[in-house]
Residue frames as qw, qx, qy, qz and C-alpha x, y, z in Angstrom:
[[0.621, 0.084, -0.090, 0.774, 12.36, -96.40, -68.36],
 [0.023, -0.590, -0.103, -0.801, 10.62, -93.03, -68.32],
 [0.656, -0.672, -0.204, -0.277, 8.89, -93.85, -65.04],
 [0.828, -0.286, -0.169, 0.452, 12.14, -95.06, -63.48],
 [0.425, 0.309, -0.001, 0.851, 13.87, -91.90, -64.67],
 [0.273, -0.666, -0.146, -0.679, 11.10, -89.70, -63.26],
 [0.787, -0.573, -0.226, -0.013, 11.14, -91.58, -59.94],
 [0.735, -0.063, -0.134, 0.661, 14.89, -91.09, -59.72],
 [0.159, 0.470, 0.050, 0.867, 14.51, -87.38, -60.40],
 [0.526, -0.683, -0.205, -0.463, 11.75, -87.04, -57.79],
 [0.841, -0.409, -0.223, 0.274, 13.88, -88.90, -55.24],
 [0.564, 0.139, -0.076, 0.811, 16.81, -86.56, -55.95],
 [0.108, -0.596, -0.117, -0.787, 14.62, -83.46, -55.60],
 [0.698, -0.640, -0.228, -0.225, 13.19, -84.73, -52.30],
 [0.805, -0.223, -0.189, 0.516, 16.67, -85.50, -51.00],
 [0.334, 0.346, 0.002, 0.877, 17.84, -82.03, -52.02],
 [0.357, -0.660, -0.180, -0.636, 14.83, -80.44, -50.32],
 [0.807, -0.539, -0.238, 0.048, 15.31, -82.45, -47.12],
 [0.692, -0.015, -0.146, 0.707, 18.99, -81.50, -47.07],
 [0.089, 0.507, 0.061, 0.855, 18.05, -77.83, -47.43],
 [0.551, -0.664, -0.196, -0.466, 15.55, -77.98, -44.60],
 [0.191, 0.440, -0.714, 0.510, 18.05, -79.63, -42.28],
 [0.761, -0.401, -0.132, -0.493, 15.47, -81.82, -40.57],
 [0.849, -0.040, -0.463, 0.252, 18.14, -84.18, -39.24],
 [0.495, -0.863, 0.078, -0.057, 19.37, -83.49, -35.71],
 [0.422, 0.661, -0.557, 0.275, 23.14, -82.97, -35.41],
 [0.856, -0.507, 0.087, -0.037, 25.02, -85.31, -33.08],
 [0.200, -0.736, 0.632, 0.137, 28.61, -86.20, -32.23],
 [0.969, 0.213, 0.122, -0.014, 30.22, -88.77, -34.49],
 [0.542, -0.488, 0.507, 0.459, 33.65, -90.06, -35.42],
 [0.525, 0.712, -0.239, -0.401, 34.64, -89.02, -38.93],
 [0.002, 0.469, -0.874, -0.130, 37.32, -91.71, -38.97],
 [0.411, 0.130, 0.880, -0.197, 34.71, -94.41, -38.29],
 [0.573, 0.635, 0.266, -0.445, 32.26, -92.92, -40.81],
 [0.385, 0.705, -0.487, -0.343, 34.90, -92.82, -43.58],
 [0.169, -0.292, 0.941, 0.012, 36.16, -96.32, -42.72],
 [0.519, 0.319, 0.732, -0.305, 32.60, -97.63, -43.03],
 [0.547, 0.717, 0.026, -0.431, 31.83, -95.82, -46.30],
 [0.242, 0.641, -0.681, -0.259, 35.10, -96.89, -47.97],
 [0.300, -0.138, 0.939, -0.092, 34.67, -100.49, -46.74],
 [0.621, 0.470, 0.503, -0.375, 31.19, -100.61, -48.33],
 [0.518, 0.739, -0.269, -0.337, 32.64, -99.53, -51.69],
 [0.030, 0.522, -0.849, -0.075, 35.53, -102.01, -51.37],
 [0.517, 0.049, 0.814, -0.261, 33.09, -104.83, -50.54],
 [0.684, 0.594, 0.331, -0.263, 31.38, -104.26, -53.89],
 [0.761, 0.144, 0.374, 0.511, 34.68, -104.26, -55.79],
 [0.243, 0.947, 0.113, 0.178, 34.78, -100.50, -56.40],
 [0.681, 0.206, -0.192, 0.676, 38.18, -98.85, -56.55],
 [0.250, -0.867, 0.008, -0.431, 37.97, -96.62, -53.48],
 [0.699, -0.048, -0.483, 0.524, 40.77, -96.29, -50.93],
 [0.376, -0.919, -0.094, -0.070, 41.16, -94.37, -47.70],
 [0.507, 0.546, -0.395, 0.537, 44.56, -92.71, -47.40],
 [0.652, -0.432, -0.486, 0.389, 45.96, -93.15, -43.91],
 [0.189, -0.978, -0.039, -0.082, 46.22, -90.12, -41.67],
 [0.640, 0.359, -0.321, 0.598, 49.66, -88.64, -41.16],
 [0.475, -0.539, -0.359, 0.595, 51.17, -87.14, -38.02],
 [0.189, 0.826, 0.193, 0.495, 50.72, -83.36, -37.96],
 [0.427, -0.139, -0.346, 0.824, 52.85, -80.76, -36.20],
 [0.119, -0.843, -0.441, -0.285, 50.66, -78.08, -34.64],
 [0.212, 0.403, -0.284, 0.844, 51.58, -74.71, -33.23],
 [0.377, -0.573, -0.658, 0.312, 50.56, -74.07, -29.65],
 [0.080, -0.946, -0.189, -0.251, 49.67, -70.76, -28.06],
 [0.279, 0.581, -0.426, 0.635, 52.06, -68.40, -26.36],
 [0.624, -0.415, -0.584, 0.312, 52.77, -68.99, -22.70],
 [0.275, -0.952, -0.062, -0.116, 52.75, -66.39, -19.95],
 [0.690, -0.610, 0.261, 0.288, 56.28, -67.50, -19.11],
 [0.488, -0.209, 0.547, 0.647, 57.91, -67.36, -22.56],
 [0.365, 0.593, -0.106, -0.710, 57.47, -65.54, -25.86],
 [0.125, 0.246, -0.866, -0.418, 58.06, -68.67, -27.94],
 [0.811, 0.022, -0.053, -0.582, 55.17, -70.71, -29.21],
 [0.512, -0.266, 0.815, -0.059, 55.20, -74.36, -28.37],
 [0.545, 0.260, -0.606, -0.518, 54.68, -77.17, -30.82],
 [0.638, -0.111, 0.691, -0.321, 52.93, -80.47, -30.50],
 [0.162, 0.156, -0.859, -0.460, 52.23, -83.52, -32.61],
 [0.765, 0.098, 0.237, -0.590, 48.75, -84.76, -33.44],
 [0.303, -0.259, 0.899, 0.181, 49.33, -88.45, -34.05],
 [0.464, 0.095, -0.637, -0.608, 47.89, -90.40, -36.95],
 [0.413, -0.204, -0.887, -0.034, 45.05, -92.77, -36.19],
 [0.054, 0.140, 0.556, -0.818, 43.39, -90.41, -33.73],
 [0.122, 0.636, 0.762, 0.004, 39.64, -90.12, -33.51],
 [0.018, 0.052, 0.127, 0.990, 38.27, -86.98, -35.12],
 [0.027, 0.566, 0.789, -0.237, 34.91, -86.22, -33.56],
 [0.050, -0.150, -0.237, -0.959, 32.53, -83.71, -35.14],
 [0.343, 0.427, 0.614, -0.569, 29.02, -82.54, -34.41],
 [0.161, 0.197, -0.612, -0.749, 27.19, -83.31, -37.64],
 [0.790, 0.205, 0.163, -0.554, 24.11, -84.64, -39.36],
 [0.477, -0.309, 0.799, 0.197, 25.32, -88.21, -40.02],
 [0.636, 0.448, 0.626, 0.058, 22.91, -89.19, -42.82],
 [0.358, 0.926, 0.034, -0.113, 23.40, -85.93, -44.72],
 [0.163, -0.781, 0.567, 0.208, 27.16, -86.06, -44.29],
 [0.591, -0.080, 0.783, 0.175, 27.32, -89.68, -45.46],
 [0.593, 0.677, 0.436, -0.002, 25.21, -88.80, -48.51],
 [0.179, 0.947, -0.207, -0.169, 27.53, -85.91, -49.37],
 [0.338, -0.567, 0.720, 0.213, 30.66, -88.06, -49.07],
 [0.629, 0.199, 0.743, 0.111, 29.08, -90.83, -51.17],
 [0.493, 0.838, 0.207, -0.108, 28.09, -88.29, -53.83],
 [0.022, 0.861, -0.465, -0.207, 31.71, -87.13, -54.07],
 [0.460, -0.289, 0.825, 0.159, 32.98, -90.70, -54.28],
 [0.641, 0.480, 0.598, -0.028, 30.34, -91.63, -56.87],
 [0.377, 0.909, -0.056, -0.169, 31.34, -88.64, -59.01],
 [0.173, -0.698, 0.664, 0.206, 35.01, -89.59, -58.74],
 [0.537, -0.021, 0.836, 0.108, 34.18, -93.13, -59.89],
 [0.581, 0.683, 0.423, -0.135, 31.86, -91.96, -62.70],
 [0.377, 0.920, -0.099, -0.040, 34.30, -89.50, -64.21],
 [0.036, 0.715, -0.697, 0.045, 37.62, -91.05, -63.20],
 [0.669, 0.151, -0.724, -0.071, 38.96, -94.55, -62.67],
 [0.599, -0.312, -0.653, 0.342, 39.21, -94.59, -58.88],
 [0.271, -0.854, -0.045, -0.441, 38.64, -92.48, -55.77],
 [0.558, 0.027, -0.554, 0.618, 41.11, -91.73, -52.99],
 [0.409, -0.823, -0.263, -0.295, 39.58, -90.40, -49.76],
 [0.498, 0.140, -0.458, 0.723, 41.60, -88.46, -47.19],
 [0.408, -0.838, -0.349, -0.096, 40.75, -86.80, -43.87],
 [0.416, 0.231, -0.314, 0.821, 42.63, -83.85, -42.38],
 [0.391, -0.807, -0.408, -0.170, 41.61, -81.94, -39.28],
 [0.234, 0.315, -0.450, 0.802, 42.64, -79.35, -36.77],
 [0.019, -0.228, -0.734, 0.639, 40.89, -78.28, -33.58],
 [0.337, 0.406, 0.227, -0.818, 38.20, -76.29, -35.43],
 [0.652, 0.473, -0.210, -0.554, 37.73, -77.82, -38.89],
 [0.657, -0.074, 0.736, 0.144, 37.75, -81.15, -40.70],
 [0.430, 0.575, -0.378, -0.585, 38.41, -81.54, -44.42],
 [0.763, 0.108, 0.637, 0.014, 37.30, -84.64, -46.30],
 [0.210, 0.617, -0.486, -0.582, 39.06, -84.82, -49.65],
 [0.810, 0.241, 0.535, -0.003, 38.04, -87.09, -52.52],
 [0.085, 0.644, -0.511, -0.563, 40.42, -87.20, -55.47],
 [0.900, 0.348, 0.215, -0.153, 39.64, -89.02, -58.67],
 [0.434, -0.397, 0.623, 0.516, 42.14, -90.43, -61.11],
 [0.294, 0.117, 0.747, 0.585, 41.89, -89.64, -64.77],
 [0.229, 0.771, 0.518, -0.290, 38.94, -87.24, -64.78],
 [0.428, 0.354, 0.360, 0.749, 38.86, -85.00, -67.81],
 [0.139, -0.909, -0.363, -0.151, 36.94, -82.28, -65.98],
 [0.368, 0.352, -0.262, 0.820, 38.67, -79.04, -65.04],
 [0.156, -0.350, -0.582, 0.717, 38.05, -76.94, -61.94],
 [0.229, 0.179, -0.106, -0.951, 36.25, -74.31, -64.06],
 [0.465, -0.110, -0.700, -0.531, 33.95, -76.92, -65.61],
 [0.393, -0.329, -0.826, 0.235, 33.05, -78.45, -62.26],
 [0.018, -0.263, -0.366, 0.893, 32.21, -75.01, -60.78],
 [0.346, 0.026, -0.370, -0.862, 29.63, -74.56, -63.57],
 [0.563, -0.209, -0.729, -0.327, 27.69, -77.69, -62.59],
 [0.128, -0.061, -0.734, 0.664, 27.19, -76.80, -58.90],
 [0.459, 0.033, 0.072, -0.885, 23.75, -75.33, -59.64],
 [0.616, 0.130, 0.711, -0.314, 20.78, -77.74, -59.37],
 [0.769, 0.483, 0.405, -0.108, 20.07, -79.86, -62.47],
 [0.327, 0.832, -0.406, -0.190, 23.28, -78.76, -64.23],
 [0.919, -0.108, 0.332, 0.182, 25.39, -81.52, -65.73],
 [0.248, -0.603, 0.510, 0.560, 28.74, -81.46, -67.45],
 [0.569, 0.545, -0.357, -0.502, 29.15, -81.80, -71.20],
 [0.287, 0.346, -0.891, -0.065, 30.80, -85.21, -70.71],
 [0.349, -0.037, 0.781, -0.516, 27.84, -86.65, -68.77],
 [0.638, 0.186, -0.261, -0.700, 25.52, -87.66, -71.61],
 [0.702, 0.084, -0.694, -0.138, 26.31, -91.37, -71.20],
 [0.255, 0.036, -0.774, 0.578, 26.29, -91.24, -67.38],
 [0.356, -0.649, -0.652, -0.164, 23.18, -91.58, -65.23],
 [0.298, -0.322, -0.415, 0.797, 22.19, -88.73, -62.95],
 [0.063, 0.835, 0.527, 0.146, 20.05, -85.64, -62.63],
 [0.314, 0.568, -0.076, 0.757, 22.58, -82.96, -61.80],
 [0.501, -0.778, -0.065, -0.374, 21.84, -82.71, -58.07],
 [0.872, -0.173, -0.308, 0.339, 24.77, -84.59, -56.54],
 [0.470, 0.153, -0.216, 0.842, 27.17, -81.67, -56.16],
 [0.274, -0.567, -0.102, -0.770, 24.33, -79.31, -55.23],
 [0.804, -0.513, -0.271, -0.130, 23.46, -81.64, -52.35],
 [0.758, -0.084, -0.267, 0.589, 27.13, -81.78, -51.27],
 [0.188, 0.383, -0.077, 0.901, 27.39, -77.96, -51.31],
 [0.522, -0.592, -0.179, -0.587, 24.17, -77.68, -49.27],
 [0.863, -0.389, -0.290, 0.141, 25.41, -80.21, -46.71],
 [0.579, 0.139, -0.220, 0.772, 28.71, -78.31, -46.46],
 [0.114, -0.507, 0.003, -0.854, 26.82, -75.08, -45.72],
 [0.734, -0.539, -0.277, -0.306, 24.69, -76.87, -43.10],
 [0.855, -0.321, -0.190, 0.360, 27.91, -77.86, -41.35],
 [0.227, -0.926, 0.084, 0.289, 29.41, -74.36, -41.45],
 [0.556, -0.340, 0.549, 0.524, 31.69, -75.18, -44.32],
 [0.427, 0.667, -0.266, -0.550, 32.32, -75.15, -48.03],
 [0.864, 0.188, 0.428, 0.186, 32.82, -77.40, -51.02],
 [0.152, 0.841, -0.348, -0.385, 35.77, -76.52, -53.21],
 [0.930, 0.281, 0.185, 0.149, 37.63, -78.09, -56.11],
 [0.018, -0.833, 0.472, 0.288, 41.22, -77.98, -57.27],
 [0.780, 0.451, -0.425, -0.083, 43.47, -79.90, -59.59],
 [0.787, -0.505, 0.355, -0.002, 45.11, -82.85, -57.82],
 [0.207, -0.557, 0.729, 0.340, 48.18, -84.81, -58.79],
 [0.281, 0.066, 0.928, 0.236, 46.10, -87.52, -60.53],
 [0.006, -0.551, -0.706, -0.445, 42.83, -85.80, -61.35],
 [0.233, -0.626, -0.103, -0.737, 40.22, -83.52, -59.86],
 [0.331, -0.119, -0.746, 0.565, 40.16, -83.06, -56.07],
 [0.388, -0.666, -0.322, -0.550, 36.97, -82.19, -54.16],
 [0.290, 0.057, -0.657, 0.694, 37.33, -80.92, -50.59],
 [0.466, -0.677, -0.455, -0.344, 34.40, -80.90, -48.18],
 [0.268, 0.225, -0.490, 0.798, 35.45, -78.53, -45.39],
 [0.507, -0.648, -0.467, -0.324, 33.22, -78.54, -42.26],
 [0.236, -0.641, 0.436, -0.585, 33.28, -77.15, -38.72],
 [0.374, 0.052, -0.899, 0.220, 33.96, -79.69, -36.00],
 [0.065, -0.345, -0.738, 0.577, 31.53, -78.18, -33.46]]
């Protein structure tokens, strides 16, 4: 057990280090396809993870030379959202958020929102007892929450997610959702 625990810790440290170094080459990928695939993998193993469908969004257009009014348009649901990203790092970050939601809550709901410049992947748990203040404290490497004594891990999951967010010109933030704690991974699209 000690050797397995040490191997797990070493693997986590190496993953964290690789994420920091950014050795993976960014490429264009569909976030919709990536999230569909990740959620399907969890569903195939009987885990309670769902992908909330995209909703139509009304967007403001720019001003025209011919009128002072701004136009409006509709970005339809089901559209492809393409980003330039490091696919393996991004998948790891999303899985870490989902794993945390499942560890500390009963289920995970994943949602994707985007505009022309940014994409936000939100993972909300249900029933987590953690508060936003408590989760902010465990963002440092090897920090774990007080309620994690019976849960496996080394305290690197959220640190990896925050590092991946920074690599993609974004941030990781938390807020209280309607059912539990909500994590939002905000990244640049290009």
